[in-house]
C-alpha positions, 0 to 999 in steps of 0.5 A: 730450545733444548740443545743436545750434544752430538752424543745425544743424537746417537742411539743409546747403545751407540752413545754408550759404545762411544763413551766406552771407547773414549774412557778406555783410551783415557784411562790408559794414557801412556799406552794410548799416547805411545800408540798415537805417536808410533802411528804419527811417526809412520805417517811422518815417514811417508809424507817426509819421503814423498815431500823430499821426492817431490821437492828434489824433482821440482828443484831440479826442474826449476834449475833446468828452466833457469838455464834459459835454454830451449832444448837439452841434449843428453847422452844415450847412457843417461837417465832423467835425473842423473848422468852416468859420466861425460860421454859426449864429445865437445865436437857436438857443440859446433855441429849443433850450432850449424843446425837450422834455427839454432842460435847458440849451444853450450855444454856442461859437465857434471861430476857427482859428489855423493848424494844429490850434489853435483859439481858442474863444469861450465864455460862462464862466458858461454853460460852468460850468453845463454842464460844472462849469467848468474846474479852474485850476492857475494864475490863474483866470477872465477879468478883462478883455475881452482875457483868455484862459485856456489849458490846461497843454499849450498853456502849456507849448508856448508857454512861457506863464504867468499875465500873459503876453501872446500875439498870436492872431487879430491881437489881443494877449491876456493869459493870466489862467489855466491850466487842466487839459487835457481840456475843449473847447479849448486856448485860450478867450476871452470869446465876445462879444469874439471874435465882435466881433473876427472880425466874427461878432456873435451867431454860433456855431460849435456848440451843446452841449445837456444833456438831463434823461435821457441815455438819451433823447438818441438819441430827442431827436436824432431830434426835433431833426433833424426840427425843424432839417433840414440841421444836423448833430446827434449824441449825444456818443457818436455824435460821438466815435465818428465821430472815426476815420481811416476817417471822416475822408477827408482823413486816410485819403487822406493816410495812403495817399499817405504809405504809397505814398511810403514804398513807393517810398522802400523800393524805391529804397533797396533797388534801389541797395543790392542793385544795388551789392552785385551789382556788388561780388560779380560774381566771387563769383556767378560762383564760385557758378555755377561750383560748380553753384549754380542761378539759384534758389539765387542768387535765394534768396540775394539775397532772403534778404539783402533780407528780413533787411535789411527786418526789421531796418529794421522793428524799428529803425523801430518803436523810433525811433517811440518817439523821435519820440513823445517829441520830439513831446511835448516840441516841440508837446504842444498842437498834435500828440498822437502815440499808439503804435498797435501794430496798425499795426506789422505793416502798416508792416513789411509795406510795408517788406518789400514795397518792399524785395523789389520793389527787389531784383528788378532786381539779382537778375535781373542776378545770374542773367543774369551769364555765368559766364566773364565773372563769373570774369574780373571784376576 
C-alpha cells in the first residue's frame, strides 16, 4: 500500500502554500521564536491572573467551610471578599444565641495587613467549640497576649517557627503554634488583644452561627434577616457559592482589563513581526505575483503564518502557566493561590489568535498593494 503524508492529501496549491509557510518561519528562527515567546507570555499573563483569582476565591471558600458554622453574619458595609472594619457589636452574639434553633455563636475580628493577608482575632475556646479546634503541627495554643498562631503555608512563606517573632499591625508578636491550613485564616491572635490594639473594643467583623439542624439553616437565615435588617446573613453554602469571579465585580473588571491589554500586546507584537517580514520578503512577494499569485493567495500565506505563530505561542503560554504556578507556590504559598483552569485555555488562546490576526492586517495590506516591478527591483 502506498502511504501518503498529510501534505500529499492536500491539493497541490495548498501543499505549496503550507510549505512556504513552514519554510518562511524556519528561515527566520530568531524572529519566529521571539514572536511565539511574546504571544506565549501574553497567554501566560491571562491564565496566571485567572488562576490566581480562582485559587484565591476557592481558598477563601475552603477556609470558610473549615470553620464548621452553618450561618455567617456580616456587617452592612462589607463586601463578599473583604470587611471594611469591625462595625458589629459583641452584643449581637448573645442576641443570636437567644434565637430559635441557634445552638452556638461566636465572633471574629479581621485586621487587614496588606494584600490578601488578614490578622484574625478569635476567642480560641469558643472557636474550639464551634469548629473542633485547630490541629497543630508545631507548638500549640496562645500562651500570652502577644502570641499568634499561623498555618503551615504562612509559616513556610515567612520562614517562621515556634518562638519566631513577627511584626504585624505595628506590633511584635511571638509565634506559639503552627496549625494545619484550611480553617478561618492564615494568622490568628487573641480577639480581645487585637480589639484593643486596633482601637475596636468589643467590636466584631463577622459572626459564625451553629444551628441544631443544618437543613433548617435557610429558614433560620430568613428569620434572622427579618430581625437584623441591613446585615448580610447567609448560610455557609450560600456564602461560598458567591465566591466566584462573576460575583466579585472588581476581579471581573480587572480580568477584562488584562485581557484587553493582552489583546493589544498581541496586536503590536505581530504587527511589528509581520511588517518586518513583509519588508524582508518584498522581492519574494514580487516573484509570487509575477508567477500569477493573486492578492488572496498572498493574504492567505501571511495569515497562515500568523495563525501558526499564534497557535504555537498559545501552546507555549499554557505550558509556561504551569511554571508560573510552581513559582507562585514557592514564593507566596499563603498570600496567593494559583489554580489550573483548563476552561480558560481556549479563551486565552482565542484572545491571542484574534490579536495576532488583527496585527497581521496592516502588513498583509502592504504586501498586497506592492507593485510587482518595484518589488522585483527591490534590493
